[in-house]
N, C-alpha and C positions, 0 to 999 in steps of 0.2 A: 516807446517809452513816452509819447506825447499824450497831454491831459483827457481823460476820457470823465466820464460821468454827466451829470449835470450840476454839478457843483462849478461855481465860478467865482475863483477870488484872487484879487489883486497878490501881489507881494507881501507889502504890509499886512491886510487880513488873514495869510495864511504864517508870514510868520509870528506870529500874534498867537497865533493859535496854540504855537510851540515856545511861547517865549524865547523865540528868537531876533535876533539885528536880521536887518533884509538885506545885510552884504550878506550873512552866512545863506539864505541859497542860491544869492548868484552866483557864491564860490560852488557851492557844488555842484551849479549847473557847468561853471568854468570846469570840474572836474568829470563832468561829467556822469552825476548820480542823479540829473534832473532834466527834465525836457520842456518846460510848459511853454504850450501856444503862445500865439501874440493876436492880441486884436489890433483892430485895423491899424493903430496909431501907433503898434510896436510892441506895446505893453504887453508885460509878461502877465500870463493869466493860468492859476490852477484850479484842478478841478480834482475831484474824490482819489482817484488815483494818485496824484502827486501827493496826496496829505496822505496815504496814505505808506508812499514810498517815503516820507519824510520823517515820519514816525517808525519805521527803518533804520532809515540812520539814524534817528537822535536815540533811539532804543541800542543800538549796536556802538555807536560814540560813547555811551553809556557803561556798556561792556567792555571798552576798551579797545576797540577795533580799529585801524587806520583806513582811510579813505579807500586805499586802495584794497582793502578785503573787507571793507565793505561796499566797492567795486562789484569783486570778487562773488560776495554772497547774494548782490539784486541779481548777478548776468550768468544765467545757468547755461550762456554758449562760453564759458570763460574756462579757459583751457585749463588754467592751474588751479581753480575753485577748489576742486578737495583737496591737496596740497596746502592751501591757503588756510580754509578751514581748519583744517588735521592739527596746523600749529598754531590756530587761535586756542582749539580746543587744549592743547598742551598749555600755552603761556596762562591758560584759566586755572588749570589743573597745578601748578606751579603758584600759582598768586593764591589760592584757597589752602594750601600747604602753608604758606607762609603768614597767611593769616591763621590758621591752623595753631602754630606754632605761636602767634604775638596771644593769642586766647590763653593757651598752657602757663606762657609766663606770666601774664596778669592775671590768673587764675591762680597760679605760683605763688606770685608776690602777694596777692590777697592775702595765704594762710600762713606767708613766711615768717619767723620770730624776728629775721632781720629785715628791721623797718626801708633801708636803705639796701636793695637788691641786690648791687653792688660787693655787698658784706658777706650777702646769702654763700654757704656754702655749697650748694649745688651750683649755683648759677657761677661761683667762681671754678667749679670740678668742669662745668661745660665751657669754658673759653679761655681753661688753663695752659690748653696748644699754643694761643694766638700771644698769652703774654711770656709764654718762655723761645716763642718764637721757631715751633716746628708746626705750623702755620700762619698764616695771613691772612687779613679779612675775614670780619664776619658775614660778607657780601659776596656774591661770586654772578656776575650779570645781572643784579638786581637781585636774586636768589640766595639768602644766605644756605652755604654749606659746609659740612662739615670734610675733617681733612680727606677721608676716603670717598669724597663725593657724593655724599647722601646726607641729606637735611637733618639739621640736629636736632634733638629732641629734649624740650625741657622735661625737667620728669612730673608725671599727672601729679596733680592737685589729693591731698588725703580727704578720706570723704566726711572728719568731721573739724570743724573749723579748730586750729590752735591756740591758748590762750594767749590774750597779750602781753606784751614784755610794755616798761616803762623806756623813754628813749634811752638811761641810764644805767639798764643792765646788758651785761656783755654778754655776746651772740653768742651762742654756740653749736656745734652740729647737728642736726637732726637726728 
């Protein structure tokens, strides 16, 4: 993991390339993710290999990975590498599903005659079991779950836009 290549950057220069504070690179070094070489005065020197490693860490952090997960990603010899990466992929899938549900809800709200989605008959039907007490909470472990342990689905938006209504018109079910 020692620096290689002919690039030679100080900690400030490398941190600046990625918009990071220098303490972040020191923390990643303490966590075993970076191992810069040292000059004769003991100052950290970073090479091209280090820059690519920082790029991997930054991209992985942006993808929601923990430093432990990133360590497994960059260490091909890690015994639990496959399990960690599979768990991360499953987490990404859950987050994508949650974002899709959010997208469908926002799209439905745009077309819904109820200007307040809390008054939408479809949304109310979707959460009625919580209101009556047969299910608790919209979220479980950070992800929405239906009573049967499956993600709830908001209705798909209709293909055409619905006519607007004034705010004083009664909301009627679709």
